[in-house]
N, C-alpha and C positions, 0 to 999 in steps of 0.2 A: 798411166802417169800419176794418178792419185792413190790407187789401191796399194796399201802397204808402204807408201812412200812417206817416211818421217822426216826427210831432209828438206823437202820443199815447204817453205813457210808462207810464200806469197805467190799468187798466180793472177796475172792481169790478162784477160782474154777479150778486152773491149773491142767491139767492132769486127768480130770474126764470123758473123752470120751463122752462129751455132744452131739457131732455131730450137724448136721443141725437142727434136731428137738429141741434139748436142746437150741440151739442158738435162735430159734424162741420163745421159752417159756421165755427165759431171756429178749429178746427184748420186748415182750408184757408186761412183768413186769416193765421194764424200763420206758415204756410209762406212767405208773401210779405211778411212784416212784419219790419222791421229797427229798429223804434223802441221797441216795447213792452218794459218791464222788469218790470212787476208785473201779474199776472192773477189775479183772485179769481173762482172759479166755485163757491163754497160753496153747497150745498143747491139744486142745479138739476135733480135727478131724472136725473142722468147714470148710466147703467148700463154693462154690458159692451160693447155695440156702440158706444156713444158714446165710451167710453174708447179703444177701438181706433181709431176714426176720428180722434179728437183727437190721439192719439199720432203718427199719420202726419205731421201738420203740425208738431207739436212737434219731431220729429226733424230737420226742416229749418231750425229757428229757432235762432240762436245768441245772441240778445240778451236773451231772457227770463231773468230772474234769480230771480223769486219767483212760485211757482205754488201756489194753494190749491184743491185738489179735495175738501176736507173736506165731509162731509155727503152725499156721493154714493156710490152702490154700486159703488165701484171694485173691491172684492173681489179675487179671484184674477187678474183681468185686469190686475193690476199688472205682469204679465210684458210685455205690449205697451207699457206705460208705461216700464218699465225699459229696454227696448231704445231707446226714443225719448230717454230721459234720457242714455244713453250717447252717442247721436249729437248731442245738444244741446250739452253741454259748458259752457254758461254758467249754468245753474241752480244757485243756492246755497241756496235755501230752498224746501222742499216741504211743503205742508200736507195731511195725510191724516187729520186727526182725524175720528172717527166715519165712516170710509169703508168699514166692513165688510171690512177686509183679511183677517181670519181667519189661520189658520196658514200657508196656502199663500201668500197675499199678503205676509205678514210675511217669509216665506222669500225671496221675490223681492226685497223691499226690502233685506234683509241682503246678498244677492248683489250688489246695486248698490253698497252701501256698501263691500263688500270690494274693488271695483274701484279704490277710492281716488280717486274723481272729485272734482270741485270742490265738491260739495254740503257745506254747512256745518251745515245745520239741517233736520231732518225732524220734523214733529209728527205722531204717530200715536195719540194718546190717544183713548179712547172716552168720550163724555159719560156721566156717571153711573157710571163705573167707578172 
């Protein structure tokens, strides 16, 4: 679906129970995709392994501008995502609401912001807080 597809610009897969395996497949597709601008993966049961696999593909993609990983257990594995975001360069909006970042994940996010990269918006609120 993503590999070599330049026509698809937005993909909303929220609530599809992709899990870590699905996140790895999406990440691999992102590495070869040059058309997708918006990707929503809200509430897909993605945890640490999935974030790490997804991040590998994200690092090779320079066209994605909006990414929503909210509702997934991103947690402290934001470090893998942070490195991918530095390599990506095109992302300007990152959704991490209800992503169980905790103190360590929040620290990694603040380090990313301190690099002064292109990101304009990051949502990190927690539902019910």
